[in-house]
C-alpha positions in Angstrom: -8.9 27.0 7.8 -8.5 23.4 9.0 -5.6 21.5 7.7 -6.4 18.3 5.8 -6.7 15.2 8.0 -4.4 12.4 6.7 -4.8 8.8 8.0 -1.6 6.9 7.7 -1.2 3.1 7.9 0.9 0.3 6.5 1.4 -3.5 6.5 5.0 -3.7 7.8 4.1 -2.9 11.3 4.2 0.1 13.6 8.0 0.3 13.9 8.8 -0.1 10.2 11.2 2.6 8.8 9.0 3.1 5.8 6.0 4.0 8.0 8.2 6.4 10.0 9.3 8.1 6.8 5.8 8.5 5.5 4.6 10.0 8.8 7.4 12.5 8.6 6.4 13.6 5.1 2.6 13.7 5.9 3.1 15.8 9.0 4.3 18.6 6.7 1.0 18.4 4.7 -1.7 18.1 7.3 -3.0 16.8 10.6 -2.0 13.1 10.9 -3.5 10.1 12.6 -1.5 6.9 12.4 -3.3 3.6 12.8 -0.9 0.7 12.4 -0.6 -2.9 13.4 1.7 -4.2 16.1 2.8 -7.1 14.0 3.9 -7.4 10.4 0.9 -7.9 8.1 2.6 -8.4 4.7 0.7 -10.6 2.3 -2.6 -10.3 4.3 -4.3 -8.7 1.3 -7.9 -7.6 2.2 -8.2 -9.8 5.3 -10.5 -8.6 8.1 -10.5 -9.8 11.7 -13.8 -11.4 12.7 -13.0 -14.1 15.3 -11.1 -12.1 17.8 -11.7 -8.6 19.3 -9.8 -5.6 18.0 -8.0 -3.7 20.7 -6.5 -0.4 19.5 -4.4 1.7 21.9 -3.5 5.3 21.7 0.3 5.4 22.2 1.1 9.0 21.3 -0.7 12.3 21.1 0.4 15.8 20.5 -0.8 18.8 18.6 -2.1 17.8 15.1 -0.9 14.2 15.7 -2.2 10.9 17.1 -0.8 7.4 16.9 -2.7 4.2 17.5 -1.4 0.6 17.6 -3.7 -2.3 16.9 -3.8 -6.1 16.7 -5.8 -5.9 13.4 -5.0 -6.0 9.7 -4.4 -3.0 7.4 -8.1 -3.2 6.3 -9.2 -3.4 10.0 -7.2 -0.3 10.6 -9.1 1.7 8.0 -12.4 0.5 9.3 -11.5 1.3 12.9 -10.4 4.8 11.9 -13.6 5.5 10.0 -16.0 4.1 12.6 -14.3 4.6 16.0 -11.0 6.3 16.2 -11.4 9.5 14.1 -13.6 12.4 15.0 -14.1 13.2 11.3 -13.6 11.5 8.0 -10.1 11.8 6.7 -9.4 13.9 3.6 -6.8 11.3 2.5 -5.5 7.9 3.4 -1.9 7.0 2.7 -0.4 3.5 3.2 3.3 2.5 3.3 6.0 3.1 2.6 6.1 -0.6 1.8 9.4 -2.5 2.0 9.3 -4.1 -1.5 7.4 -3.7 -4.8 3.7 -3.7 -5.0 3.8 -3.4 -8.8 2.0 -5.8 -11.2 0.3 -8.8 -9.6 1.8 -8.0 -6.1 -1.2 -5.7 -5.6 -3.4 -8.8 -5.2 -1.5 -9.9 -2.1 -0.6 -6.6 -0.6 -1.8 -5.4 2.8 -0.5 -2.0 1.9 -2.8 -1.7 -1.1 -5.7 -3.4 0.7 -5.9 -0.4 3.1 -5.9 1.9 0.1 -8.7 0.0 -1.7 -10.7 -0.1 1.6 -10.5 3.7 1.8 -11.5 4.0 -1.8 -14.6 1.9 -1.2 -15.6 4.5 1.4 -15.1 7.3 -1.1 -11.8 8.6 0.5 -8.9 9.5 -1.8 -6.1 7.1 -1.1 -2.5 6.3 -2.2 -0.3 3.4 -1.5 3.5 4.0 -1.6 6.0 1.2 -2.0 9.8 1.2 -2.4 11.2 -1.5 -4.6 13.8 -2.6 -2.0 13.0 -5.6 0.3 16.0 -5.0 2.7 15.2 -4.1 6.3 17.7 -1.3 6.1 16.3 0.1 2.8 17.3 3.7 2.1 14.3 6.0 1.9 16.3 9.2 1.5 15.4 9.8 -2.1 11.6 9.4 -1.8 10.5 12.5 0.1 10.1 15.1 -2.6 8.3 12.7 -5.0 5.9 11.5 -2.3 5.1 15.0 -1.3 4.5 16.0 -4.9 2.1 13.2 -5.6 0.3 13.6 -2.2 -0.1 17.3 -2.6 -1.6 16.9 -6.1 -4.2 14.5 -4.8 -5.0 16.7 -1.8 -5.5 19.7 -4.2 -7.4 17.9 -7.0 -8.8 14.7 -5.5 -9.2 11.5 -7.5 -12.0 10.1 -9.7 -14.7 8.3 -7.8 -13.7 4.7 -7.1 -10.1 5.2 -8.1 -7.0 5.1 -5.9 -3.3 5.1 -6.7 -0.6 2.4 -6.5 2.7 4.2 -6.4 6.0 2.3 -6.7 9.4 3.9 -6.4 12.7 2.5 -7.6 15.3 1.7 -5.0 18.1 4.3 -4.6 21.0 4.1 -7.1 23.7 6.2 -8.6 21.2 7.3 -11.3 18.6 9.9 -10.3 14.9 9.0 -10.7 13.8 10.3 -14.2 10.3 11.3 -13.2 6.8 9.9 -12.8 4.9 7.8 -15.3 1.2 7.0 -15.1 0.9 3.5 -16.5 -0.9 0.2 -16.4 -0.4 -2.9 -14.3 2.0 -5.4 -16.0 0.7 -8.8 -16.8 3.2 -10.7 -14.7 2.9 -13.4 -12.0 4.7 -15.3 -9.3 5.6 -18.9 -10.0 5.4 -20.6 -6.6 8.1 -23.0 -5.3 7.4 -24.9 -2.0 10.6 -26.0 -0.4 10.1 -29.3 1.6 11.7 -29.5 5.0 11.6 -31.6 8.1 11.0 -30.4 11.6 12.9 -31.8 14.6 10.3 -34.5 15.0 10.6 -35.7 11.4 7.3 -34.1 10.2 7.2 -32.6 6.8 6.5 -28.9 6.3 6.7 -26.5 3.4 8.3 -23.0 3.1 6.8 -20.8 0.3 9.2 -19.3 -2.1 9.1 -18.5 -5.8 10.2 -16.3 -8.6 8.6 -13.4 -10.3 8.0 -13.9 -14.1 7.2 -10.9 -16.3 6.4 -11.8 -19.8 4.7 -8.4 -20.5 6.9 -6.6 -23.0 4.6 -3.5 -23.5 6.2 -0.2 -22.9 3.4 1.4 -20.8 3.5 -1.0 -17.8 4.6 -0.3 -14.2 7.3 -2.9 -14.4 8.8 -1.2 -17.5 8.6 2.2 -15.9 10.4 1.0 -12.8 13.1 -0.8 -14.9 13.7 2.5 -16.6 14.1 4.2 -13.2 10.8 6.1 -13.3 8.2 6.1 -10.4 5.2 4.2 -11.6 1.7 5.4 -10.7 -1.1 3.0 -11.5 -4.7 4.1 -11.1 -6.6 1.1 -9.6 -10.2 0.4 -8.6 -12.1 -2.1 -6.4 -14.6 -3.0 -9.2 -13.3 -6.4 -10.4 -15.9 -6.7 -13.2 -14.4 -7.7 -16.6 -16.5 -5.0 -18.3 -15.2 -5.9 -21.8 -16.9 -9.3 -21.7 -20.2 -8.6 -20.0 -22.0 -8.0 -23.2 -20.3 -10.9 -24.9 -21.4 -13.6 -22.4 -24.8 -15.2 -22.1 -26.2 -18.5 -20.8 -29.3 -18.8 -22.9 
């Protein structure tokens, strides 16, 4: 029996430690094809490349494993895989492991999760994994068993049509992770702060910063789960319709 085909991508670039860890885990579970960008694509959301050609290159091939590098976005990489680089449709797409949280509103900006949503649009089960640690030397040593458990469950059981998973993992600490909680996205947001600076020619430019503000005090959110040292799993969908107001609005 053929092993499942797992497509792996990310938004932190081909050399990111989180991607390397995810590849290591996935190679235990199936045949793996990696399609990842040469450059960091964080914050690209669901961007696609339409004004320059995409130029994927096969950089590694061995039994049950291929690795492509591209000049595209995470969304491009899923499209390239489906239409050109894979000889069959993947059984699963996994994206990450992102350096930093993609909980709450972060999913809107995330290239990691854009790849997952793109796969879901095509009916492919997909999971995005993120570690809530923004440091370049983030420690991924505690994530393997949890990622393997979640991935194997999805491989065995699939996901509901149109649904994919946003998985966030607390950073390593002296306290062991308590478990996994399936929860809702917290209603939180970034408050932007643009720092004004001058370049060597005296021209004004701005550097985007900000602070994360979470006013959502409910117990069933991803931010609460992470604060309590649980892994948060949020089922998400690409249908943006506000279904609860469709029947309440009219323009007669």
